[in-house]
C-alpha positions in Angstrom: 50.2 -39.1 15.4 46.5 -38.5 14.7 43.6 -40.3 16.2 39.9 -40.6 15.6 37.0 -41.7 17.7 33.8 -43.3 16.3 31.0 -43.9 18.9 28.4 -46.4 18.0 24.8 -46.6 19.3 21.3 -45.4 18.4 21.0 -44.2 22.0 23.7 -41.6 21.4 22.0 -40.2 18.3 18.6 -40.1 20.1 20.1 -38.2 23.1 19.3 -41.0 25.6 23.0 -41.1 26.6 25.5 -38.3 26.3 28.7 -39.3 24.5 31.0 -38.9 27.5 33.4 -41.6 26.1 34.6 -39.3 23.3 35.5 -36.6 25.9 37.3 -39.1 28.1 39.2 -40.5 25.2 40.0 -37.1 23.7 41.8 -36.0 26.9 43.8 -39.2 27.2 44.7 -39.5 23.5 46.0 -36.0 23.5 48.2 -36.9 26.5 49.4 -39.9 24.6 50.7 -37.8 21.8 47.8 -38.7 19.4 45.3 -35.8 19.5 41.8 -36.5 18.1 41.3 -34.9 14.7 38.0 -36.6 13.8 35.1 -37.7 16.0 31.8 -39.2 14.9 28.6 -40.8 16.2 26.8 -43.5 14.2 23.8 -45.7 14.8 23.4 -49.4 15.1 23.8 -50.3 11.4 26.7 -52.3 10.0 26.9 -50.4 6.7 26.9 -47.0 8.5 29.5 -48.2 11.0 31.7 -49.4 8.2 31.4 -46.1 6.4 32.1 -44.1 9.5 35.2 -46.2 10.4 36.6 -45.9 6.8 36.1 -42.1 6.9 38.0 -42.0 10.2 40.8 -44.1 8.8 41.2 -41.5 6.0 42.0 -38.9 8.6 43.9 -40.7 11.4 46.7 -43.1 12.2 44.7 -44.8 14.9 40.9 -45.2 15.2 39.0 -46.1 18.3 35.5 -47.4 18.0 33.4 -47.4 21.2 30.2 -49.4 21.8 28.4 -52.2 20.1 30.5 -55.1 21.4 27.8 -56.7 23.6 25.7 -59.9 23.1 22.5 -58.5 21.7 21.2 -58.2 18.1 22.0 -54.5 17.9 25.6 -55.0 18.9 27.2 -54.9 15.5 30.6 -53.4 15.9 32.5 -56.7 15.6 30.7 -57.4 12.3 31.6 -53.9 11.0 35.3 -54.2 12.1 35.5 -57.5 10.2 34.0 -55.9 7.1 36.5 -53.0 7.3 39.4 -55.5 7.6 37.9 -57.7 4.8 38.0 -60.8 7.0 35.4 -63.2 8.5 34.5 -63.6 12.1 35.9 -66.6 13.9 34.8 -68.1 17.2 37.7 -68.2 19.7 37.5 -71.2 22.0 39.5 -69.6 24.8 37.1 -66.6 24.9 34.1 -68.9 24.9 35.6 -70.8 27.9 36.3 -67.5 29.7 32.6 -66.5 29.2 31.3 -69.8 30.5 33.6 -69.7 33.5 32.6 -66.1 34.3 28.9 -66.9 34.3 29.5 -70.0 36.3 31.3 -67.8 38.9 28.3 -65.4 38.9 26.0 -68.5 39.3 23.9 -67.2 36.4 22.7 -69.3 33.6 24.4 -68.0 30.5 22.2 -67.1 27.5 23.7 -68.6 24.3 23.7 -65.1 22.8 26.5 -64.2 25.1 28.8 -66.4 23.1 28.7 -63.8 20.2 31.3 -62.0 22.3 33.7 -64.8 21.6 33.6 -64.0 17.8 36.6 -62.1 16.7 37.7 -60.8 13.2 40.3 -63.1 11.7 43.8 -61.8 12.6 42.5 -59.5 15.3 43.7 -59.6 18.9 41.1 -59.6 21.7 41.7 -57.2 24.5 41.0 -58.3 28.1 38.0 -56.6 29.8 38.5 -57.2 33.5 35.2 -55.6 34.5 32.8 -56.8 31.8 32.2 -59.7 29.5 32.8 -58.0 26.1 36.5 -58.1 25.1 37.9 -55.3 23.1 39.6 -55.8 19.7 42.8 -54.7 18.2 43.3 -54.8 14.4 46.3 -53.8 12.3 45.4 -52.3 8.9 48.7 -51.7 7.1 50.4 -49.0 9.1 47.2 -48.0 10.9 45.6 -49.3 14.1 41.9 -50.0 14.8 40.7 -50.6 18.3 37.2 -51.5 19.3 36.4 -50.8 22.9 33.2 -51.5 25.0 30.7 -48.8 25.4 30.0 -48.8 29.2 32.4 -46.1 30.5 33.9 -48.2 33.3 34.6 -51.0 30.8 36.0 -48.7 28.2 38.3 -47.2 30.8 39.5 -50.6 32.0 40.4 -51.8 28.4 41.9 -48.5 27.3 44.1 -48.1 30.4 45.0 -51.8 30.2 47.4 -51.3 27.3 45.7 -49.4 24.5 46.7 -45.9 25.5 50.3 -47.1 26.4 50.7 -48.6 23.0 49.5 -45.5 21.3 51.9 -43.3 23.4 54.8 -45.6 22.5 54.0 -45.4 18.8 53.5 -41.6 18.8 57.0 -41.0 20.2 55.7 -37.7 21.7 53.9 -36.5 24.8 51.2 -33.9 24.9 51.0 -32.0 28.2 48.1 -29.8 29.3 48.1 -27.4 32.1 44.9 -25.7 33.2 44.1 -22.7 35.4 40.5 -22.6 36.9 39.0 -19.1 37.3 35.9 -17.7 38.9 34.4 -14.3 39.4 35.1 -12.9 35.9 33.6 -13.6 32.5 35.4 -15.5 29.7 35.9 -12.5 27.4 37.3 -10.4 30.3 39.7 -13.2 31.2 40.8 -13.6 27.6 41.5 -9.9 27.2 43.7 -9.9 30.3 45.6 -13.0 29.1 46.2 -11.7 25.6 47.2 -8.3 26.8 49.8 -9.5 29.2 51.1 -12.9 28.1 52.6 -13.9 24.8 51.9 -17.5 23.9 54.7 -18.9 21.7 54.2 -21.1 18.5 53.6 -24.7 19.4 51.4 -23.9 22.4 47.7 -24.1 22.1 45.7 -21.7 24.3 42.0 -22.3 24.9 39.2 -20.8 27.1 36.5 -23.2 28.3 33.6 -21.6 30.1 30.9 -23.4 32.0 29.1 -23.3 35.4 30.4 -19.8 36.2 33.9 -21.2 35.9 36.4 -20.4 33.1 39.2 -22.8 32.4 42.3 -21.4 30.7 44.1 -24.3 29.1 47.6 -24.5 27.6 48.7 -27.6 25.6 52.0 -28.4 23.9 53.6 -31.5 22.5 57.2 -32.5 23.1 59.5 -35.5 23.2 59.0 -35.9 26.9 56.8 -34.7 29.7 59.8 -32.8 31.2 60.4 -31.0 28.0 56.8 -30.1 27.6 56.6 -28.9 31.2 59.7 -26.7 30.6 57.7 -24.9 28.0 54.4 -24.6 29.9 55.6 -23.9 33.5 56.7 -20.2 32.9 53.5 -19.5 30.9 51.3 -20.9 33.7 53.2 -18.8 36.2 52.7 -15.7 34.0 49.0 -16.4 33.5 48.5 -16.9 37.3 50.2 -13.6 38.0 48.2 -11.7 35.4 44.8 -13.2 36.6 45.5 -12.9 40.3 42.8 -14.1 42.7 40.5 -14.9 39.8 42.5 -18.2 39.7 41.2 -20.6 42.3 42.9 -23.8 41.2 44.9 -25.8 38.7 44.6 -28.9 36.6 42.3 -31.3 38.4 41.1 -28.9 41.1 37.4 -28.1 41.6 36.1 -25.0 43.4 34.4 -27.1 46.2 37.6 -29.1 46.5 39.8 -26.0 46.9 37.4 -24.5 49.4 37.4 -27.7 51.5 41.2 -28.0 51.3 41.7 -24.4 52.5 39.2 -24.9 55.3 41.0 -27.9 56.5 44.4 -26.2 56.2 43.2 -23.3 58.3 41.6 -25.6 60.9 38.3 -23.9 60.1 34.7 -25.1 59.7 31.7 -24.0 57.7 27.9 -24.1 58.0 25.3 -23.0 55.4 21.8 -21.6 55.4 20.2 -22.1 52.0 17.0 -20.8 50.5 16.8 -21.0 46.7 19.6 -23.7 46.5 17.7 -26.0 48.8 20.7 -28.0 50.0 22.8 -28.0 46.8 25.6 -26.0 48.5 25.9 -28.4 51.3 25.7 -31.3 48.9 28.6 -29.8 46.8 30.8 -29.7 49.9 29.8 -33.0 51.4 30.2 -34.9 48.1 34.0 -34.7 48.7 35.9 -37.2 50.8 37.1 -35.7 54.0 34.4 -33.1 54.2 33.5 -34.1 57.7 36.6 -32.4 58.9 35.3 -29.0 57.9 31.5 -29.1 57.2 29.4 -28.6 60.3 25.9 -28.8 58.7 23.3 -26.8 56.9 19.9 -25.2 57.3 17.4 -25.5 54.5 15.3 -22.4 55.1 13.2 -22.3 51.9 10.1 -20.9 53.6 10.3 -17.3 54.8 9.2 -18.1 58.4 12.0 -20.6 58.7 14.6 -18.0 57.9 13.6 -16.4 61.1 12.9 -19.4 63.4 15.8 -21.6 62.3 18.5 -19.1 61.0 17.7 -16.2 63.2 16.9 -13.6 60.5 15.1 -10.8 62.3 11.5 -9.9 61.4 12.7 -6.3 60.9 15.1 -7.4 58.1 12.5 -9.6 56.4 9.8 -6.9 56.6 12.1 -4.0 55.5 14.2 -5.8 52.9 12.3 -9.0 52.0 13.4 -12.6 51.9 15.3 -12.0 48.6 17.8 -9.3 49.6 21.5 -8.8 50.5 20.7 -8.0 54.2 18.8 -11.3 54.4 21.7 -13.2 52.9 24.0 -11.6 55.4 21.7 -12.5 58.3 21.5 -16.1 57.0 25.3 -16.3 57.0 25.5 -15.0 60.5 22.8 -17.3 61.7 24.4 -20.4 60.1 27.7 -19.5 61.7 26.3 -18.8 65.2 23.6 -21.5 65.4 25.7 -24.3 64.0 29.0 -23.3 65.7 31.2 -22.9 62.6 34.1 -20.6 61.8 32.3 -19.5 58.7 28.7 -19.2 57.8 27.3 -19.0 54.2 23.9 -17.6 53.4 22.2 -17.9 50.0 18.8 -16.5 48.9 17.3 -15.5 45.6 14.8 -16.2 42.9 15.4 -19.4 40.9 12.4 -18.7 38.6 10.6 -18.9 36.4 8.4 -16.4 38.2 9.3 -13.2 40.0 9.4 -13.1 43.8 8.8 -9.9 45.8 8.9 -8.1 42.5 12.4 -9.3 41.8 13.2 -11.1 38.5 14.3 -14.7 38.1 18.1 -15.0 38.4 18.4 -12.5 41.3 20.8 -14.0 43.8 22.3 -12.7 47.0 25.1 -14.6 48.8 27.0 -13.8 51.9 29.8 -15.2 54.1 30.2 -14.5 57.8 33.6 -15.2 59.4 36.1 -14.0 62.0 36.8 -10.9 59.9 33.1 -9.9 59.5 30.5 -10.3 56.8 31.0 -10.0 53.0 28.2 -10.2 50.5 27.7 -10.2 46.7 24.6 -9.7 44.6 24.4 -11.1 41.1 21.9 -11.6 38.3 22.4 -15.1 36.9 21.2 -16.3 33.5 19.4 -19.5 32.5 16.5 -21.6 33.7 15.7 -22.7 37.2 18.2 -25.5 37.3 21.0 -23.4 35.9 20.4 -20.5 38.3 20.5 -22.7 41.3 23.8 -24.4 40.2 25.4 -21.0 39.4 24.3 -19.7 42.8 26.3 -22.5 44.4 29.3 -21.5 42.4 28.9 -17.9 43.5 28.6 -18.8 47.1 31.6 -21.1 47.0 33.7 -18.5 45.3 32.8 -15.8 47.9 33.7 -18.3 50.7 37.0 -19.0 48.9 37.9 -15.4 48.8 37.1 -15.1 52.6 39.5 -17.9 53.5 43.2 -17.6 54.3 45.2 -18.1 51.2 47.0 -21.4 50.6 50.6 -21.6 51.3 53.1 -23.1 48.8 
């Protein structure tokens, strides 16, 4: 079964909003056995929406349109869906009543324009939206299905998981299963060469490499009659890939690098503290964004200024004078200082040049990270690409990966 997604909204074309709905739907439609073969964005114009939906119907068995179901004059998806189906819009009294009751419960005066959301193409079935006022729409067009879903991501997710995806999965009669290995510390091409040299991927299995944020995801996908059958195909391949890539692999499927680090810290009964220069708190923020981080994260020192590296983190004047604030010895001293002064099992130090200008004669992208722990101090020096924002984010990944490698391995 093939699916298509049409995202509606001028704000998408103008770049005011990133089309995250297409990515969210793409992952879940593939899992429902209806991978996306066509994806499009179109502005708030009835004629253009109609054209885009008809093109999508030429390619797919089921089409999902997102956005444009609200009450304002630029919400035109319901009009376009009616035009595609060749039917008029009809006011549904039960939907109007629901809208009036919802606004009464909110104790808000309801603008009359809100009632446009009670207009439904003749023959269409409204789909309940438990977290918003705009219902979705389901239309049968011969042997094809057309769904219109709200644009706000939380509303789209509520309607899609409220029955849309389950119906698509039932109709597809198949299940698509994806398994992912998350890698750090090596480049995409290096990882791909290792994989393709050591593992043979059979027909019917799609292999993809997705790089971003100094992390490479190796993704395997297959389609079978059941999840168990699909897993029987993928499980030995995942095991072979993990063996070939070794400690480059830090996690699987929904894992994140910060999440894996936190999990391993908690499992080891260990704690961590950080001393950050160029990242300015981003490393601590990455760890404390996770639930349960208080079990392992002691705290952090933001030592952006050179003198604070000495007074707060204990970096000696000799190190700063001889090697400079941007150096491997300084990163090592920051790690030791964070560990000792904040009473943690592990200390992490980060220093470097975020850019765009040089510092101490060192070019932008120069980054030094270090981890101090019970077994001593380890450090890494890298030259990271990109602008200031990207360098800082990649530096966080480098520091987390170095900490990950210093921690005791996870047990099965």
